[in-house]
N, C-alpha and C positions, 0 to 999 in steps of 0.2 A: 167540730165541724172538720178538722184535719182528717178524721176517719173517713167522713162521706167523701171527701175529695179523693182519698186514696183508693176507695172502692170503684169509683169511676176510672182510676188510671189503668190503661191497658198494658202498661209495662214498655210503652213505646216513648223513647226519648229522641228527640230530633236532633239535638246537640251531640250526643254521645253515639257511638256506632250501635246499631241494632240490627244489622244484617238485612235480610230480605223485606222485613216488614217496614222498615225505616225507608228503604228505596220506594216501596209501594205508597207508603203515606206521602213521602215528597212529590212522587210522579202525579198522586191524586190531587194534591195542592197546586201544583204547577198547572195541571190541566184546567182547574177552576180559575186560576189567575188569567190564564192565557186565552180562554174561551173555546178552544177545541182540543181534544186530546190528540196526542202524537199518531196513533194508528189511523184516525180518521184522515190526517194530513196525508200519509202515504197513499191511502185509498183514493184521495182526491188527485194525487199527482199522477197514479196509475191511470185513472179515467181520462185526464188530459192528455197523457202520453198516447193511450190507446186512440183517443179520438183524432189526434193529430196524424197518427199513422194511418189510419183508416182513410182520411182525406188524400193523403199522399197516395195510398194504394189505388184509389179511384182514378186519379190523374195518369197513372201508368196504364191502367186498364183502358181508359177512354182513348189515350194515345195509341195503344197497340190495336185497338179495334178500327181506329181511323187508318192506320197504315195498312192493315188487311184489306179494307175496303177498297182503299185507292190503288193497291196492288192488283186486286181483282178486276177493278175498273179498267186499269190500264192494259192487263193481259186480254180482257175480252174485247177491248176496242181494237186490237191488233188484228183479230180474227175476222174474216168476211162473214157477213150474216147469211151468205148463200149456202154455206157449209152444211148449216142446220137443216135447211130446205132440201138440200139433196139427201142427207140422211134420212129424213123423213119420208122422203119419196120412195126410198128404197124399202122401207117397211110398210108401205101402204098396201092395203089389200088390191089384188088384181083379179080380173076374171079369167078363168082357166080357157085356154085355147090349145087345141092339138097342134103340134109342129106339122108344118106342111110336108116335110120330108118324109114323114112315116107313111108306110104302106097301108093298105086297106085292113089287114088283120091287125096291124098295131094301132091303127086309129080306132078300129072297133073296141079293142082292149082298153085304150085310153079313156074313151067315153064310159065303157062299162065300170072300170076302176074309179072314174070320177063320180059315178053314181053310187056304187056299192062299197068301195074299198079305198079310202083316202089315202091310208097308210101304204098300200101297195103302189098307188099312183105316185106318191112322193119317192118311194124307193126306186121304181122302175123307170119313171120319166122325169125326175128332178124337179117336181113341182114345188114352189115355196110354200112354207107353213101358212102363209096369210093369203093364199089363193082362195078365191071364191068360185064355187061351182054353180052354174045356172042350171037347175035340175031340168027344166023344160028343153033348154038347148041340148043338154047331154042326152037326153031320152030321144029327142028328135034325130040327132046325129047318129045314135045307136041304132034306132029303127031304119035309117037309111043305109047303114053299113053292114047291118046283119045278113042281109040276103047275099051281099058280095063277098062275105068272109068265108074261108074254108071250114071244113068240119071240125077239126080239132079246136079252132078258135071259138066257133060258136057253141061247142060243148063247154068250154071254160066259162063263156058268158052265162049260158044257161044254168050252170052251177050257182052263180050268183043270183040269178033271177028266180030261182025256186025257193019257197019258203024255207029258211033254215039252211040255205045252201052254203054260200061262202062269205056271208056278211060277217064283219068284224065290228065289234063295238068298244 
């Protein structure tokens, strides 16, 4: 029987020095006795630490968001609300009207440009981009002023009124 026991012997002796095999076997036995191996303990500790750090991180983020929100509220509370209305009124569309100081020829060109060449109207008369042109009113005013305008002005206007004349798109 001694021989059969010797065959099962792996050569590891726990009492005498056996190198890496001895340490491995001792660690394995300690793990069985303790209930959980050492690497699992480190993993659990890492998870606990990460969880506690994430909760601390959320506290800082929520605090920073509250500070930003309150600073914006204080900043906006100090401004008058009428400033936004004035800004919006400047950008509101307006109906195009010819300045009263213009002569007959300039008024005729103004209404012709408002009908046929809005870019030229903006360039020559300083009309804002948001201006609205009433086509019926412009056509009526142009028909009133065209007989009173001189020949070169009528020729410039007729160039726009003919098909393919001076229209720009």
